[in-house]
C-alpha positions as CSV (number, residue, x, y, z in Angstrom):
1,M,0.7,-40.7,-16.2
2,P,0.5,-40.9,-12.3
3,A,3.7,-38.8,-12.2
4,L,2.1,-36.2,-14.4
5,L,-1.1,-36.1,-12.3
6,F,1.1,-35.7,-9.1
7,T,2.9,-32.8,-10.8
8,I,-0.3,-31.1,-11.8
9,A,-1.8,-31.7,-8.4
10,G,1.2,-30.2,-6.7
11,F,1.2,-27.2,-9.1
12,V,-2.5,-26.6,-8.4
13,A,-2.0,-26.9,-4.7
14,C,0.8,-24.4,-4.6
15,S,-1.3,-22.0,-6.7
16,A,-4.2,-22.4,-4.3
17,I,-2.0,-21.6,-1.3
18,I,-0.7,-18.5,-3.0
19,I,-4.1,-17.3,-4.0
20,Y,-5.7,-17.8,-0.6
21,S,-2.8,-16.6,1.4
22,G,-2.1,-13.6,-0.9
23,A,-5.7,-12.4,-0.4
24,R,-5.4,-12.7,3.4
25,L,-2.1,-10.9,3.4
26,S,-3.6,-7.9,1.7
27,K,-6.5,-7.9,4.2
28,Y,-4.3,-7.9,7.2
29,G,-1.8,-5.6,5.6
30,D,-4.7,-3.1,5.2
31,I,-5.7,-3.5,8.8
32,I,-2.2,-2.9,10.0
33,T,-2.0,0.2,7.8
34,N,-5.2,1.6,9.4
35,L,-4.1,0.8,12.9
36,T,-0.7,2.3,12.6
37,G,-1.7,5.3,10.5
38,I,0.6,4.5,7.6
39,G,-0.4,6.6,4.5
40,K,-2.6,5.0,1.9
41,A,-0.2,6.2,-0.8
42,W,2.5,4.0,0.7
43,F,0.0,1.2,1.1
44,G,-0.8,1.1,-2.6
45,L,2.6,1.7,-4.0
46,I,4.9,-0.1,-1.5
47,L,3.0,-2.4,0.9
48,M,0.3,-3.7,-1.4
49,S,2.5,-4.2,-4.4
50,A,5.3,-5.7,-2.4
51,V,3.0,-8.1,-0.6
52,T,1.3,-9.3,-3.7
53,S,4.7,-9.6,-5.4
54,L,6.0,-12.0,-2.6
55,P,5.3,-15.0,-4.8
56,E,7.4,-13.6,-7.7
57,L,10.3,-12.8,-5.2
58,F,10.5,-16.3,-3.6
59,T,9.7,-18.1,-6.8
60,G,12.8,-16.4,-8.3
61,I,14.9,-17.3,-5.3
62,S,13.9,-20.9,-5.3
63,S,14.1,-21.2,-9.1
64,I,17.7,-20.0,-9.0
65,L,19.1,-21.3,-5.7
66,F,17.3,-24.6,-5.3
67,F,16.1,-25.9,-8.7
68,H,18.6,-24.1,-11.0
69,V,16.1,-23.0,-13.6
70,P,16.8,-19.3,-14.2
71,N,14.5,-19.3,-17.2
72,I,11.5,-19.9,-14.9
73,A,12.6,-17.0,-12.7
74,V,13.0,-14.5,-15.6
75,G,9.9,-15.8,-17.4
76,D,7.9,-15.5,-14.2
77,I,8.9,-11.8,-13.8
78,M,8.4,-10.8,-17.5
79,G,5.2,-12.9,-17.7
80,S,3.8,-11.4,-14.5
81,C,4.2,-7.9,-15.7
82,A,2.1,-8.7,-18.8
83,F,-0.4,-10.7,-16.7
84,N,-0.8,-7.8,-14.3
85,L,-1.9,-5.6,-17.2
86,L,-4.3,-8.4,-18.3
87,I,-5.8,-8.2,-14.8
88,L,-6.2,-4.5,-15.2
89,A,-8.2,-5.1,-18.4
90,L,-10.3,-7.8,-16.7
91,L,-11.2,-5.3,-13.9
92,D,-12.9,-3.2,-16.5
93,Y,-15.7,-5.8,-16.5
94,F,-16.6,-4.7,-12.9
95,I,-17.1,-1.1,-13.8
96,P,-20.6,-0.5,-15.4
97,K,-21.0,1.9,-18.3
98,K,-17.6,3.6,-17.9
99,P,-14.1,2.4,-18.7
100,L,-11.9,1.7,-15.7
101,S,-9.3,4.1,-17.1
102,S,-11.8,7.0,-16.9
103,V,-12.5,6.7,-13.2
104,V,-9.0,6.7,-11.9
105,T,-6.6,9.6,-11.3
106,K,-4.1,10.6,-14.0
107,S,-1.3,10.3,-11.5
108,H,-1.1,6.6,-12.4
109,V,0.6,7.7,-15.6
110,V,3.7,8.6,-13.7
111,A,4.0,5.0,-12.4
112,G,3.3,3.8,-15.9
113,F,6.2,5.8,-17.3
114,F,8.6,4.5,-14.7
115,S,7.4,1.0,-15.5
116,I,8.1,1.6,-19.2
117,F,11.6,2.9,-18.3
118,L,12.5,-0.1,-16.1
119,I,11.1,-2.7,-18.5
120,T,12.9,-1.1,-21.4
121,L,16.1,-1.2,-19.4
122,S,15.6,-4.9,-18.8
123,I,15.0,-5.6,-22.5
124,I,18.2,-3.8,-23.4
125,S,19.9,-6.0,-20.9
126,I,18.5,-9.1,-22.5
127,V,19.4,-8.1,-26.1
128,F,22.6,-6.0,-25.5
129,G,23.6,-7.2,-22.0
130,I,27.1,-8.0,-23.1
131,W,27.8,-4.3,-23.4
132,F,27.0,-3.6,-19.8
133,P,30.1,-3.7,-17.5
134,R,30.1,-6.6,-15.0
135,L,30.4,-6.0,-11.3
136,G,31.7,-9.3,-10.2
137,W,29.2,-11.9,-11.4
138,F,26.2,-9.6,-12.0
139,S,25.5,-6.9,-14.6
140,S,25.7,-3.2,-13.8
141,S,22.3,-2.8,-15.4
142,S,20.9,-4.4,-12.2
143,I,22.4,-1.7,-10.1
144,L,20.9,0.9,-12.5
145,I,17.5,-0.8,-12.1
146,I,17.7,-0.6,-8.3
147,I,18.7,3.1,-8.5
148,V,15.8,4.0,-10.9
149,Y,13.4,2.0,-8.7
150,L,14.3,4.1,-5.6
151,I,13.9,7.3,-7.6
152,A,10.6,6.0,-8.9
153,I,9.0,5.3,-5.5
154,R,10.2,8.7,-4.2
155,V,8.8,10.6,-7.2
156,I,5.5,8.7,-7.1
157,F,5.2,9.2,-3.4
158,K,5.9,12.9,-3.6
159,N,3.4,13.2,-6.4
160,E,0.7,11.4,-4.4
161,Q,1.4,13.6,-1.4
162,H,0.9,16.7,-3.5
163,L,-2.4,15.4,-4.8
164,L,-3.6,14.4,-1.4
165,A,-2.7,17.9,-0.1
166,S,-4.8,19.5,-2.7
167,K,-7.9,17.5,-1.6
168,T,-10.0,18.0,1.5
169,T,-10.9,14.3,1.6
170,E,-9.8,11.1,0.0
171,E,-12.1,10.2,-2.9
172,T,-11.6,6.5,-2.4
173,T,-11.3,4.7,1.0
174,F,-11.6,1.2,2.1
175,K,-14.8,0.3,3.8
176,K,-14.4,-0.4,7.5
177,G,-15.6,-3.7,8.7
178,K,-15.6,-5.8,11.8
179,E,-12.2,-7.1,10.8
180,E,-10.7,-3.7,11.9
181,D,-11.6,-4.5,15.5
182,I,-8.7,-7.0,15.5
183,S,-5.8,-5.8,17.6
184,L,-2.5,-4.7,16.0
185,Q,-0.6,-7.6,17.6
186,L,-3.1,-10.2,16.3
187,S,-3.1,-8.6,12.8
188,I,0.7,-8.8,12.6
189,K,0.7,-12.4,13.7
190,R,-1.8,-13.4,11.1
191,Y,0.0,-11.3,8.5
192,L,3.3,-13.2,9.2
193,F,1.5,-16.5,9.2
194,F,0.0,-16.0,5.7
195,A,3.3,-14.5,4.5
196,I,5.0,-17.8,5.5
197,L,2.3,-19.7,3.5
198,V,2.9,-17.6,0.5
199,I,6.7,-18.1,0.7
200,A,6.2,-21.9,1.0
201,G,3.9,-22.1,-2.0
202,A,6.2,-19.9,-4.0
203,I,9.3,-21.9,-3.1
204,L,7.7,-25.2,-4.2
205,L,6.0,-23.8,-7.3
206,P,9.1,-23.8,-9.6
207,F,9.8,-27.4,-8.7
208,F,6.4,-28.5,-10.0
209,A,6.7,-26.1,-12.9
210,S,10.0,-27.6,-14.0
211,R,8.6,-31.1,-13.7
212,L,5.6,-30.0,-15.7
213,A,7.8,-28.7,-18.5
214,T,9.8,-31.9,-18.6
215,E,6.8,-34.2,-18.6
216,T,4.8,-32.3,-21.1
217,G,7.6,-31.4,-23.5
218,L,7.1,-27.6,-23.0
219,S,10.0,-25.3,-22.4
220,N,10.8,-23.7,-19.1
221,S,10.5,-20.3,-20.8
222,F,6.8,-21.0,-21.8
223,I,6.0,-22.6,-18.4
224,G,7.5,-19.6,-16.6
225,T,5.9,-17.0,-18.7
226,L,2.4,-18.5,-18.7
227,L,1.7,-20.9,-15.9
228,V,4.1,-19.7,-13.2
229,A,3.5,-16.0,-14.0
230,A,-0.3,-16.5,-13.9
231,S,-0.1,-18.4,-10.6
232,T,2.2,-15.9,-8.8
233,S,0.1,-13.0,-10.2
234,L,-3.2,-14.4,-8.8
235,P,-2.8,-12.5,-5.5
236,E,-2.8,-9.3,-7.6
237,L,-6.0,-10.5,-9.3
238,V,-7.8,-11.4,-6.0
239,V,-6.7,-8.1,-4.3
240,S,-7.5,-5.9,-7.2
241,I,-11.0,-7.4,-7.7
242,S,-11.7,-6.9,-4.0
243,A,-10.5,-3.3,-4.1
244,V,-12.6,-2.5,-7.2
245,K,-15.7,-4.1,-5.5
246,M,-15.1,-1.8,-2.5
247,G,-14.9,1.2,-4.8
248,S,-11.1,1.7,-4.5
249,M,-10.3,1.7,-8.2
250,D,-7.2,3.9,-7.7
251,M,-5.9,1.4,-5.1
252,A,-6.4,-1.5,-7.6
253,V,-4.7,0.2,-10.5
254,G,-1.9,1.5,-8.3
255,N,-1.3,-2.0,-7.0
256,L,-0.9,-3.5,-10.5
257,L,1.3,-0.8,-11.9
258,G,3.3,-0.7,-8.6
259,S,3.7,-4.5,-8.8
260,N,5.3,-4.1,-12.3
261,I,7.8,-1.6,-10.9
262,F,8.5,-3.9,-8.0
263,N,8.9,-6.9,-10.3
264,M,11.8,-5.1,-12.0
265,L,13.5,-4.7,-8.6
266,I,13.0,-8.5,-8.1
267,L,14.6,-9.1,-11.5
268,A,17.6,-7.1,-10.4
269,F,17.7,-9.1,-7.1
270,D,17.6,-12.3,-9.1
271,D,20.7,-11.2,-11.0
272,L,22.5,-10.5,-7.7
273,I,21.8,-14.0,-6.4
274,Y,22.6,-15.8,-9.7
275,T,26.3,-16.3,-9.3
276,K,27.0,-17.9,-12.7
277,G,27.0,-14.5,-14.5
278,P,24.4,-11.9,-15.6
279,I,21.1,-13.8,-15.4
280,L,19.6,-12.1,-18.5
281,L,22.5,-13.4,-20.6
282,D,22.1,-17.0,-19.4
283,T,18.3,-17.2,-20.1
284,N,16.2,-17.4,-23.2
285,P,16.3,-14.2,-25.3
286,D,12.7,-14.8,-26.1
287,H,11.9,-13.1,-22.8
288,A,12.6,-9.8,-24.6
289,L,9.3,-10.4,-26.5
290,S,7.4,-10.5,-23.3
291,G,9.0,-7.2,-22.3
292,L,8.2,-5.6,-25.6
293,V,4.5,-6.6,-25.5
294,T,4.3,-5.4,-21.9
295,L,5.6,-2.0,-23.1
296,L,2.8,-1.9,-25.7
297,M,0.3,-2.9,-23.0
298,T,1.5,-0.2,-20.6
299,S,1.3,2.4,-23.3
300,V,-2.3,1.4,-24.0
301,V,-3.0,1.8,-20.3
302,G,-1.4,5.3,-20.2
303,I,-3.3,6.4,-23.3
304,G,-6.6,5.2,-21.8
305,I,-6.0,7.0,-18.6
306,L,-5.0,10.3,-20.3
307,Y,-7.8,10.1,-22.8
308,G,-10.4,9.1,-20.3
309,S,-13.3,8.1,-22.5
310,P,-16.6,8.8,-20.6
311,T,-18.5,5.7,-21.9
312,K,-17.9,2.2,-23.2
313,R,-19.9,0.5,-26.0
314,F,-19.2,-3.0,-25.0
315,V,-18.8,-5.0,-21.7
316,F,-15.1,-4.2,-22.0
317,A,-13.8,-0.8,-23.0
318,I,-11.6,-0.5,-26.2
319,D,-8.4,-0.2,-24.2
320,A,-9.2,-3.3,-22.2
321,I,-10.0,-5.3,-25.3
322,I,-6.7,-4.2,-26.8
323,L,-4.9,-5.4,-23.7
324,I,-6.6,-8.8,-23.8
325,I,-5.7,-9.2,-27.5
326,L,-2.1,-8.3,-26.9
327,Y,-1.8,-10.8,-24.1
328,I,-3.3,-13.6,-26.2
329,I,-0.9,-12.8,-29.1
330,L,2.1,-12.9,-26.6
331,M,1.1,-16.3,-25.3
332,L,0.6,-17.7,-28.8
333,A,3.9,-16.3,-30.0
334,I,5.9,-17.7,-27.0
335,Y,4.2,-21.1,-27.5
336,K,5.1,-21.1,-31.2
337,M,8.7,-20.2,-30.3
338,T,9.2,-23.1,-27.9
């Protein structure tokens, strides 16, 4: 029992470090963006999503290189994609009278489509990965994912540039506060400090997750998809809620959809550093279910944005309720399959 309590305490501590440091990272990343003049489009798509995805990146690295539990690495990525869309549903609570999907620009659908394409490619790699030619120890599908990712960020960036050019002013901006009086040098130092804390928490997280799976009798796939994925996605939750409260709904939605695209890049990177063969062939095929449910959830998000219902009857809009139900079904199904 003491060993289990120690494991739980370690898991909670790592999660707390990731939550706090992830939120501070986004804050100082935003300040650096304002001080350097980097475009808000790049901030939402590249900087914000990459920063909040640091836990997934380093959790994958440590799971593979240090603790040899590739199931947690893959489960974290696939579970994080689903959890990000659950976050998007929960954000609907903070928008009174109108669905969140009705107050954001339809340009997010482009990111949604690329997310669907990349996740579909990963599912095909899990189920039919043996048909993809190997390039040394890794699958050629990983190279394809990297190529599609680079195309995606270019297309989305060009699309956002076009939209910004057609507007005289930005509809949503971050409120300026006294934090922006901080110098660029100090902002960078603090940014790096909290980045190191995120990395440290993410490296230790799979160790406690693997112990938790052993001591509770749960599988690494379930632990990775539920607990680790939820913990490493908590920076997205903190950042997105903060953005919505500041009135930056587009930034919040862009962060979550951008994180899912970036997560697929992390999955390809995990394959490159896993030297025992294609990682998706050496992990539990049940991860394909997480990918399929994420595809359904992304489709619901896209339909909600395109339809843009002007009102909502309940605390949560219909599309948000569907997202929550799909996520619960996924967790129950994975638990039953363990």
